[in-house]
VEXMI-532685 format. One record per residue (C-alpha): x, y, z; residue in one letter; residue number from 1. Coordinates in steps of 0.2 Angstrom, whole numbers, m for minus. Example, Ala and Ser with C-alpha at 12.3 -4.5 7.8 and 13.67 -1.06 7.14 Angstrom:
<pts>
((62; m22; 39); "a"; 1)
((68; m5; 36); "s"; 2)
</pts>
This chain:
<pts>
((967; 123; m548); "m"; 1)
((980; 111; m549); "r"; 2)
((973; 94; m554); "k"; 3)
((980; 84; m538); "i"; 4)
((972; 92; m527); "q"; 5)
((953; 92; m534); "l"; 6)
((939; 86; m521); "f"; 7)
((926; 93; m515); "g"; 8)
((916; 109; m515); "m"; 9)
((908; 124; m506); "s"; 10)
((900; 118; m493); "l"; 11)
((896; 133; m481); "i"; 12)
((878; 130; m479); "t"; 13)
((885; 112; m470); "i"; 14)
((896; 122; m459); "l"; 15)
((883; 130; m449); "v"; 16)
((870; 116; m451); "v"; 17)
((881; 104; m439); "v"; 18)
((884; 118; m428); "g"; 19)
((903; 122; m431); "l"; 20)
((900; 140; m429); "t"; 21)
((903; 142; m409); "h"; 22)
((916; 127; m404); "v"; 23)
((930; 132; m397); "s"; 24)
((949; 125; m403); "s"; 25)
((957; 128; m388); "a"; 26)
((975; 123; m389); "q"; 27)
((978; 131; m404); "i"; 28)
((969; 150; m397); "a"; 29)
((981; 147; m382); "k"; 30)
((996; 146; m395); "e"; 31)
((990; 164; m403); "c"; 32)
((985; 172; m386); "d"; 33)
((1002; 171; m381); "i"; 34)
((1010; 178; m396); "a"; 35)
((997; 188; m399); "i"; 36)
((1006; 205; m390); "n"; 37)
((1022; 202; m399); "s"; 38)
((1015; 206; m417); "i"; 39)
((1021; 221; m422); "t"; 40)
((1016; 228; m442); "e"; 41)
((1032; 222; m454); "s"; 42)
((1044; 237; m456); "s"; 43)
((1049; 230; m474); "g"; 44)
((1045; 235; m490); "p"; 45)
((1028; 225; m488); "v"; 46)
((1017; 226; m477); "k"; 47)
((996; 223; m471); "v"; 48)
((988; 237; m465); "v"; 49)
((970; 232; m462); "g"; 50)
((962; 223; m475); "r"; 51)
((976; 234; m489); "q"; 52)
((993; 226; m495); "l"; 53)
((1007; 240; m495); "m"; 54)
((1021; 241; m504); "v"; 55)
((1034; 253; m502); "k"; 56)
((1036; 265; m518); "n"; 57)
((1055; 268; m525); "s"; 58)
((1056; 284; m511); "s"; 59)
((1052; 273; m498); "g"; 60)
((1031; 277; m496); "v"; 61)
((1019; 264; m493); "y"; 62)
((1007; 264; m507); "q"; 63)
((991; 254; m510); "l"; 64)
((995; 237; m520); "y"; 65)
((984; 230; m531); "i"; 66)
((987; 211; m539); "i"; 67)
((987; 211; m557); "k"; 68)
((990; 194; m558); "g"; 69)
((994; 179; m568); "v"; 70)
((997; 161; m561); "g"; 71)
((1015; 156; m568); "y"; 72)
((1019; 136; m570); "s"; 73)
((1028; 134; m588); "p"; 74)
((1030; 115; m588); "y"; 75)
((1035; 109; m605); "p"; 76)
((1029; 99; m613); "v"; 77)
((1033; 81; m612); "g"; 78)
((1037; 85; m591); "t"; 79)
((1027; 84; m575); "y"; 80)
((1028; 88; m557); "p"; 81)
((1030; 76; m545); "y"; 82)
((1033; 76; m525); "q"; 83)
((1052; 79; m526); "y"; 84)
((1055; 87; m543); "g"; 85)
((1051; 82; m562); "i"; 86)
((1048; 69; m573); "c"; 87)
((1052; 68; m591); "e"; 88)
((1045; 57; m605); "y"; 89)
((1058; 49; m616); "c"; 90)
((1051; 36; m628); "p"; 91)
((1066; 31; m639); "s"; 92)
((1062; 39; m658); "g"; 93)
((1048; 52; m651); "a"; 94)
((1057; 63; m644); "h"; 95)
((1072; 69; m635); "t"; 96)
((1074; 72; m620); "c"; 97)
((1084; 89; m611); "t"; 98)
((1091; 80; m598); "y"; 99)
((1095; 62; m604); "p"; 100)
((1104; 60; m586); "n"; 101)
((1087; 59; m577); "f"; 102)
((1085; 43; m566); "h"; 103)
((1076; 30; m573); "p"; 104)
((1058; 28; m566); "s"; 105)
((1052; 10; m558); "p"; 106)
((1036; 14; m562); "n"; 107)
((1033; 19; m580); "y"; 108)
((1042; 15; m596); "p"; 109)
((1052; 26; m606); "n"; 110)
((1051; 39; m592); "v"; 111)
((1066; 46; m580); "s"; 112)
((1064; 57; m565); "c"; 113)
((1075; 74; m554); "e"; 114)
((1088; 82; m564); "g"; 115)
((1085; 100; m558); "p"; 116)
((1072; 99; m545); "t"; 117)
((1064; 116; m546); "n"; 118)
((1055; 120; m566); "i"; 119)
((1061; 136; m567); "f"; 120)
((1081; 131; m567); "d"; 121)
((1074; 122; m584); "r"; 122)
((1085; 126; m599); "i"; 123)
((1069; 124; m612); "d"; 124)
((1060; 137; m598); "v"; 125)
((1062; 153; m607); "d"; 126)
((1057; 165; m593); "i"; 127)
((1065; 179; m600); "d"; 128)
((1054; 180; m616); "r"; 129)
((1039; 175; m602); "d"; 130)
((1041; 188; m591); "f"; 131)
((1042; 202; m607); "r"; 132)
((1025; 196; m613); "k"; 133)
((1019; 195; m594); "l"; 134)
((1026; 214; m594); "q"; 135)
((1017; 218; m611); "e"; 136)
((1002; 214; m603); "m"; 137)
((1002; 226; m589); "n"; 138)
((1005; 213; m575); "v"; 139)
((1014; 216; m560); "n"; 140)
((1014; 201; m550); "t"; 141)
((1014; 180; m554); "i"; 142)
((1009; 166; m541); "r"; 143)
((1018; 151; m542); "t"; 144)
((1012; 134; m534); "w"; 145)
((1030; 127; m531); "n"; 146)
((1046; 134; m524); "k"; 147)
((1053; 150; m535); "v"; 148)
((1072; 148; m538); "s"; 149)
((1085; 161; m538); "p"; 150)
((1083; 162; m557); "r"; 151)
((1069; 165; m558); "l"; 152)
((1069; 180; m542); "l"; 153)
((1083; 187; m553); "s"; 154)
((1072; 188; m569); "e"; 155)
((1057; 196; m558); "a"; 156)
((1070; 210; m553); "t"; 157)
((1075; 214; m571); "a"; 158)
((1058; 216; m576); "k"; 159)
((1050; 224; m560); "n"; 160)
((1040; 210; m559); "i"; 161)
((1033; 204; m539); "k"; 162)
((1032; 187; m536); "v"; 163)
((1021; 178; m523); "i"; 164)
((1033; 164; m519); "a"; 165)
((1022; 148; m518); "g"; 166)
((1026; 132; m508); "f"; 167)
((1017; 115; m512); "w"; 168)
((1010; 105; m498); "v"; 169)
((1004; 87; m503); "g"; 170)
((991; 76; m497); "d"; 171)
((998; 72; m480); "e"; 172)
((992; 64; m462); "n"; 173)
((994; 82; m455); "f"; 174)
((992; 74; m438); "a"; 175)
((1008; 65; m438); "d"; 176)
((1022; 72; m428); "d"; 177)
((1036; 67; m440); "g"; 178)
((1025; 75; m456); "v"; 179)
((1024; 89; m447); "r"; 180)
((1040; 93; m443); "s"; 181)
((1047; 86; m460); "r"; 182)
((1037; 99; m468); "i"; 183)
((1041; 113; m455); "r"; 184)
((1062; 110; m460); "n"; 185)
((1059; 111; m475); "d"; 186)
((1048; 128; m475); "f"; 187)
((1060; 136; m465); "r"; 188)
((1074; 132; m476); "t"; 189)
((1065; 138; m491); "y"; 190)
((1061; 155; m479); "v"; 191)
((1079; 155; m475); "t"; 192)
((1085; 155; m495); "d"; 193)
((1073; 168; m499); "l"; 194)
((1077; 178; m486); "k"; 195)
((1096; 177; m493); "d"; 196)
((1095; 178; m509); "d"; 197)
((1100; 192; m518); "p"; 198)
((1082; 196; m525); "n"; 199)
((1074; 196; m510); "f"; 200)
((1064; 211; m515); "s"; 201)
((1056; 205; m529); "s"; 202)
((1046; 193; m517); "v"; 203)
((1030; 199; m513); "l"; 204)
((1025; 188; m502); "f"; 205)
((1024; 169; m498); "i"; 206)
((1010; 156; m500); "a"; 207)
((1006; 139; m491); "i"; 208)
((997; 125; m498); "g"; 209)
((983; 124; m511); "n"; 210)
((968; 119; m509); "e"; 211)
((973; 106; m495); "n"; 212)
((955; 110; m486); "n"; 213)
((948; 98; m501); "y"; 214)
((956; 85; m497); "r"; 215)
((950; 84; m477); "l"; 216)
((931; 83; m480); "y"; 217)
((923; 64; m479); "t"; 218)
((923; 57; m494); "p"; 219)
((906; 61; m505); "g"; 220)
((895; 44; m512); "v"; 221)
((900; 39; m530); "p"; 222)
((889; 40; m544); "v"; 223)
((884; 28; m554); "p"; 224)
((888; 27; m573); "n"; 225)
((896; 46; m570); "a"; 226)
((909; 50; m581); "p"; 227)
((929; 48; m577); "q"; 228)
((930; 67; m574); "c"; 229)
((915; 68; m562); "f"; 230)
((923; 70; m543); "i"; 231)
((908; 69; m531); "p"; 232)
((909; 83; m517); "p"; 233)
((912; 80; m500); "g"; 234)
((901; 76; m487); "i"; 235)
((906; 87; m472); "a"; 236)
((923; 94; m464); "p"; 237)
((934; 84; m454); "d"; 238)
((936; 95; m439); "s"; 239)
((952; 85; m432); "f"; 240)
((962; 85; m449); "r"; 241)
((954; 101; m451); "m"; 242)
((963; 108; m436); "n"; 243)
((978; 98; m439); "k"; 244)
((981; 106; m456); "w"; 245)
((977; 123; m451); "y"; 246)
((986; 122; m434); "s"; 247)
((1002; 117; m447); "l"; 248)
((1000; 132; m456); "v"; 249)
((999; 143; m440); "e"; 250)
((1018; 136; m435); "l"; 251)
((1024; 139; m450); "m"; 252)
((1020; 156; m451); "a"; 253)
((1026; 158; m435); "m"; 254)
((1041; 150; m443); "d"; 255)
((1044; 162; m456); "a"; 256)
((1041; 178; m446); "r"; 257)
((1056; 172; m433); "t"; 258)
((1065; 168; m448); "i"; 259)
((1063; 185; m457); "q"; 260)
((1063; 197; m442); "g"; 261)
((1053; 215; m441); "n"; 262)
((1056; 218; m460); "d"; 263)
((1045; 200; m463); "y"; 264)
((1035; 197; m479); "r"; 265)
((1017; 191; m475); "p"; 266)
((1013; 174; m477); "i"; 267)
((995; 169; m486); "a"; 268)
((986; 151; m483); "v"; 269)
((977; 145; m500); "v"; 270)
((960; 139; m498); "n"; 271)
((948; 130; m508); "g"; 272)
((934; 143; m508); "e"; 273)
((930; 152; m492); "i"; 274)
((922; 137; m482); "s"; 275)
((930; 133; m468); "e"; 276)
((938; 153; m465); "i"; 277)
((933; 159; m448); "g"; 278)
((927; 145; m441); "f"; 279)
((935; 139; m423); "n"; 280)
((929; 123; m422); "a"; 281)
((941; 120; m438); "l"; 282)
((954; 130; m431); "g"; 283)
((954; 144; m446); "a"; 284)
((947; 158; m435); "s"; 285)
((956; 176; m436); "d"; 286)
((962; 171; m419); "s"; 287)
((969; 155; m421); "q"; 288)
((978; 159; m437); "l"; 289)
((985; 176; m429); "c"; 290)
((1003; 174; m438); "h"; 291)
((995; 171; m455); "v"; 292)
((992; 187; m465); "d"; 293)
((983; 184; m479); "i"; 294)
((969; 170; m485); "w"; 295)
((972; 166; m503); "g"; 296)
((958; 158; m510); "v"; 297)
((954; 148; m527); "n"; 298)
((936; 152; m533); "i"; 299)
((926; 145; m547); "y"; 300)
((908; 150; m547); "r"; 301)
((904; 155; m564); "g"; 302)
((904; 171; m576); "a"; 303)
((902; 179; m558); "s"; 304)
((910; 179; m539); "f"; 305)
((891; 180; m535); "g"; 306)
((892; 187; m516); "n"; 307)
((910; 180; m512); "l"; 308)
((914; 196; m508); "f"; 309)
((901; 203; m497); "q"; 310)
((900; 185; m488); "n"; 311)
((920; 186; m482); "y"; 312)
((919; 203; m475); "s"; 313)
((901; 204; m467); "t"; 314)
((895; 185; m466); "g"; 315)
((883; 179; m464); "p"; 316)
((897; 165; m458); "a"; 317)
((911; 171; m449); "p"; 318)
((925; 174; m461); "y"; 319)
((939; 186; m458); "s"; 320)
((945; 201; m456); "g"; 321)
((961; 198; m467); "k"; 322)
((964; 205; m484); "p"; 323)
((956; 190; m496); "l"; 324)
((969; 188; m513); "w"; 325)
((960; 178; m525); "i"; 326)
((972; 165; m529); "a"; 327)
((966; 156; m542); "e"; 328)
((952; 161; m556); "y"; 329)
((946; 160; m575); "g"; 330)
((939; 149; m586); "i"; 331)
((948; 137; m599); "d"; 332)
((947; 139; m618); "s"; 333)
((941; 122; m625); "w"; 334)
((921; 123; m625); "h"; 335)
((915; 104; m626); "a"; 336)
((898; 97; m632); "g"; 337)
((886; 90; m622); "d"; 338)
((895; 73; m616); "d"; 339)
((904; 73; m604); "f"; 340)
((910; 55; m609); "f"; 341)
((918; 63; m625); "h"; 342)
((926; 81; m620); "p"; 343)
((935; 81; m635); "e"; 344)
((917; 86; m645); "i"; 345)
((921; 101; m645); "g"; 346)
((929; 117; m649); "v"; 347)
((941; 129; m646); "p"; 348)
((932; 146; m639); "n"; 349)
((945; 161; m634); "e"; 350)
((932; 175; m635); "a"; 351)
((921; 167; m623); "l"; 352)
((938; 165; m611); "q"; 353)
((943; 183; m615); "a"; 354)
((925; 189; m609); "s"; 355)
((923; 180; m593); "w"; 356)
((940; 181; m588); "n"; 357)
((938; 199; m590); "g"; 358)
((921; 202; m581); "k"; 359)
((928; 192; m567); "l"; 360)
((942; 206; m565); "w"; 361)
((929; 220; m566); "d"; 362)
((922; 213; m552); "e"; 363)
((940; 210; m541); "i"; 364)
((944; 229; m547); "i"; 365)
((926; 234; m542); "n"; 366)
((928; 225; m526); "n"; 367)
((946; 233; m519); "r"; 368)
((942; 238; m500); "a"; 369)
((940; 218; m498); "v"; 370)
((952; 210; m509); "t"; 371)
((970; 214; m514); "i"; 372)
((968; 207; m532); "g"; 373)
((969; 191; m542); "g"; 374)
((980; 179; m550); "t"; 375)
((971; 173; m565); "v"; 376)
((974; 154; m570); "i"; 377)
((987; 153; m580); "e"; 378)
((1001; 160; m590); "y"; 379)
((1000; 145; m602); "s"; 380)
((994; 127; m606); "d"; 381)
((1000; 114; m595); "e"; 382)
((999; 98; m606); "y"; 383)
((1005; 86; m591); "w"; 384)
((987; 89; m582); "k"; 385)
((977; 76; m589); "d"; 386)
((976; 59; m589); "g"; 387)
((975; 54; m610); "d"; 388)
((958; 44; m604); "p"; 389)
((949; 52; m621); "w"; 390)
((968; 49; m631); "r"; 391)
((976; 32; m626); "l"; 392)
((985; 30; m644); "a"; 393)
((995; 47; m638); "a"; 394)
((1013; 48; m631); "a"; 395)
((1008; 54; m614); "p"; 396)
((1012; 72; m612); "n"; 397)
((1014; 76; m630); "f"; 398)
((997; 78; m635); "e"; 399)
((985; 91; m628); "q"; 400)
((969; 82; m619); "d"; 401)
((950; 86; m616); "y"; 402)
((949; 78; m600); "g"; 403)
((949; 87; m583); "g"; 404)
((936; 90; m568); "y"; 405)
((916; 91; m572); "c"; 406)
((906; 96; m556); "p"; 407)
((890; 101; m565); "n"; 408)
((888; 82; m571); "y"; 409)
((874; 79; m575); "p"; 410)
((869; 98; m576); "y"; 411)
((879; 110; m587); "h"; 412)
((877; 125; m581); "t"; 413)
((891; 134; m567); "g"; 414)
((906; 136; m563); "s"; 415)
((914; 135; m582); "m"; 416)
((901; 137; m597); "p"; 417)
((903; 120; m601); "d"; 418)
((901; 114; m585); "g"; 419)
((918; 104; m589); "f"; 420)
((936; 109; m580); "f"; 421)
((948; 104; m595); "n"; 422)
((964; 106; m588); "e"; 423)
((977; 106; m601); "e"; 424)
((965; 124; m609); "w"; 425)
((969; 137; m596); "f"; 426)
((981; 146; m602); "g"; 427)
((982; 164; m608); "i"; 428)
((995; 159; m619); "m"; 429)
((992; 140; m631); "s"; 430)
((1009; 131; m631); "v"; 431)
((1017; 119; m646); "v"; 432)
((1030; 110; m644); "p"; 433)
((1049; 112; m649); "n"; 434)
((1059; 98; m646); "g"; 435)
((1072; 100; m632); "i"; 436)
((1071; 122; m634); "l"; 437)
((1059; 129; m626); "p"; 438)
((1039; 128; m631); "d"; 439)
((1033; 141; m644); "f"; 440)
((1020; 151; m636); "v"; 441)
((1004; 160; m642); "f"; 442)
((993; 171; m636); "q"; 443)
((975; 170; m634); "r"; 444)
((961; 184; m633); "s"; 445)
((961; 184; m615); "t"; 446)
((979; 191; m615); "f"; 447)
((972; 207; m624); "t"; 448)
((956; 208; m613); "s"; 449)
((966; 209; m600); "l"; 450)
((980; 219; m603); "q"; 451)
((968; 233; m605); "k"; 452)
((959; 229; m589); "r"; 453)
((976; 229; m581); "f"; 454)
((983; 244; m588); "q"; 455)
((968; 254; m580); "c"; 456)
((972; 247; m564); "a"; 457)
((990; 256; m566); "n"; 458)
((980; 274; m563); "t"; 459)
((970; 283; m552); "a"; 460)
((956; 279; m565); "n"; 461)
((953; 259; m562); "v"; 462)
((937; 256; m569); "f"; 463)
((940; 249; m587); "y"; 464)
((925; 252; m601); "a"; 465)
((926; 246; m615); "g"; 466)
((916; 237; m628); "s"; 467)
((920; 220; m622); "d"; 468)
((913; 224; m604); "n"; 469)
((896; 232; m612); "g"; 470)
((903; 250; m606); "k"; 471)
((905; 258; m622); "s"; 472)
((894; 269; m631); "c"; 473)
((907; 269; m650); "d"; 474)
((915; 256; m648); "g"; 475)
((931; 267; m639); "t"; 476)
((938; 262; m622); "s"; 477)
((944; 271; m607); "a"; 478)
((949; 268; m590); "c"; 479)
((939; 279; m579); "c"; 480)
((935; 284; m560); "s"; 481)
((916; 275; m556); "t"; 482)
((914; 259; m561); "a"; 483)
((897; 266; m569); "t"; 484)
((906; 277; m582); "a"; 485)
((905; 272; m601); "k"; 486)
((917; 276; m613); "a"; 487)
((912; 291; m625); "k"; 488)
((926; 296; m640); "r"; 489)
((938; 289; m626); "g"; 490)
((932; 299; m614); "q"; 491)
((921; 294; m598); "c"; 492)
((903; 298; m597); "v"; 493)
((888; 294; m585); "t"; 494)
((877; 289; m599); "n"; 495)
((880; 292; m619); "c"; 496)
((868; 304; m621); "k"; 497)
((879; 316; m615); "i"; 498)
((896; 325; m615); "g"; 499)
((911; 321; m606); "v"; 500)
((912; 321; m589); "i"; 501)
((932; 316; m586); "e"; 502)
((944; 327; m595); "s"; 503)
((957; 317; m593); "n"; 504)
((954; 299; m595); "p"; 505)
((967; 287; m596); "t"; 506)
((967; 275; m613); "k"; 507)
((968; 258; m611); "p"; 508)
((985; 252; m618); "s"; 509)
((983; 244; m637); "l"; 510)
((1002; 239; m641); "k"; 511)
((1005; 228; m656); "t"; 512)
((1006; 211; m651); "m"; 513)
((1021; 201; m656); "t"; 514)
((1026; 183; m653); "k"; 515)
</pts>
């Protein structure tokens, strides 16, 4: 969940109530009808087959690929993204700018912008160190929200980590022909640069946008005296604006297919929740998005995904036959108290973050017939994501803040354990500033929780059984071939009273952690 995209909630029932299940979108459907006969399965190293993602191994044989992923957005303390690049705070006497030749910002004192326009090209971003930590965690894929760079792709190739190459699309008027043309031209250039990069082999697929659908709802009614973190949910989808957005995505996917040729990488679009997916009236049916290969969804439903996988695959709403990628999931590590006006009154809770994130992954792997995996949010804390409403005296972006988004106000249950998205605390790694050098990072408990589970996903025995998911008889752990198996003496059993039923289970990695 990127803060500047937060708006709206899951509104599946509203779509049905307002009668959007059978209204056609003739113009977009016609475009797909014309193109559908020419669509062929990719002959490249990555392809979609039904609901599955297939990747060629070193012998050139396609194998099922499960995304054991992490979102990677390593903005150094003191920096923040803006539409065309990066800004950095440089208050006199408090911080030395990494890039002192940034252009001064006309809007804020002590702020300069631009410099390298890609976060992955900064000298204070240590991709080598971060990727070594990801390898140790048994991660096979990262997801970026913004454009990747040659440096990142080179590091990914060296570390054998696949990249879901993001393409950010801001909050714009998608009905404006000039806007559509500019976005498409930028995307064409990006895809061309990716295709021509010597490390294009590290790209798993390309992902368009992030939760843009949330901005295309009729605004909700403000709640009097609500805390700053509360955003009222949207009332109903604006079908005209939704159609314009999804039709633009389809055109961008067509452009990518044309540029890449027959060995094209798949194209995904990242939705907030699954509310619009499959609805003709909103331009989001499979037949209208025939060049889009994968649905990415950001899901924050609490300690369980609930009926997500069943609803996506079988309804009752239309939904989709495309592969489902969980593009964002997880919880933050700060547990706020009961006062939404003062979230700083709380405590860190790494254990709860590790438990929830681990259980959510267990559900993903249990539903791999529908989903191709997930990318947990996120590798490291990002200090820019909250606007300092509770630390006004602090230098902006130099202190970790507690604000964010509280969708459950005035209720205290639901998508987060404390009902509050503490935006700057989602990292698997905590961050400590280090001047102009790369920030220090320190792993939280969720690192080990996911490390053990991702190790299981490396094998045929994909189901993790251990004490931290209630499937251990004696405190040992194992990777098992069935979701209901338990670990006993490091082996897999049907229940704790009987002997071993699998002679050669895979034991999860228990490597010693290093900084």
